[in-house]
C-alpha positions, 0 to 999 in steps of 0.5 A, spaced: 209 314 516 212 317 509 219 319 509 223 322 503 222 320 496 228 315 495 227 314 488 223 314 481 224 308 477 224 308 470 224 301 466 228 301 460 229 296 454 236 297 453 240 299 459 247 300 455 243 305 451 239 308 456 245 309 460 249 313 454 243 317 454 243 319 461 250 320 461 252 324 454 245 328 454 244 329 461 251 329 464 249 324 469 253 320 473 251 313 474 253 307 478 255 301 475 249 296 473 247 291 479 244 285 477 238 283 483 236 276 481 231 276 486 227 282 483 228 280 476 232 286 474 238 290 473 239 297 476 243 303 475 242 309 479 243 316 478 244 321 484 240 328 482 242 331 489 235 330 493 233 324 490 235 318 485 233 316 479 233 308 478 234 305 471 231 298 471 232 293 465 229 286 465 233 280 468 230 274 465 224 273 461 220 272 468 222 279 470 216 284 472 219 289 468 219 285 462 211 285 462 211 292 463 216 293 457 211 289 453 205 294 454 210 300 454 216 298 449 220 304 449 220 304 457 217 309 462 216 311 469 215 304 473 214 306 480 216 311 486 220 309 492 218 312 499 222 311 505 219 309 512 222 308 519 219 302 520 217 297 514 213 292 518 209 297 522 208 301 515 206 294 512 201 292 518 198 299 518 197 299 510 194 292 510 189 294 516 186 300 511 185 295 506 191 296 501 194 290 498 202 288 499 205 285 492 208 278 493 207 274 499 207 281 504 214 280 507 219 285 505 225 283 501 232 286 501 232 291 495 238 294 491 240 299 497 241 293 502 235 295 506 228 291 506 223 293 501 215 292 499 211 294 493 204 296 494 198 295 489 198 300 484 190 300 483 190 302 491 194 308 489 191 312 483 195 307 478 202 308 481 206 302 483 209 304 490 215 301 493 217 302 501 224 302 503 226 301 510 230 308 512 
């Protein structure tokens, strides 16, 4: 079911500062910030060849990233995203096996313009998993 690792997401308290660190200290090329109001985040992607790093900044007080940053004020690894060939089939298979799908269980359009779902971290060794349609 799992395809390639699409990205590793890192929550950051200050997108401008984090972008500067990645650009200046690590020599990374970053995308322009993209606001995703339906997900409550602003994102920047860094292409590292075989995958991407996604920087996440809260967009509004109700952002799930804001709650993460309360517990982790300096930021940190937030989730990993795997590609799947059929997101609805993946969702149904996971639900049949007892996995919890976050939200209403229906895919939403993610930062790459493709359907995404999130899986409860308690079902996956404490790791929040995002699935993205290939």
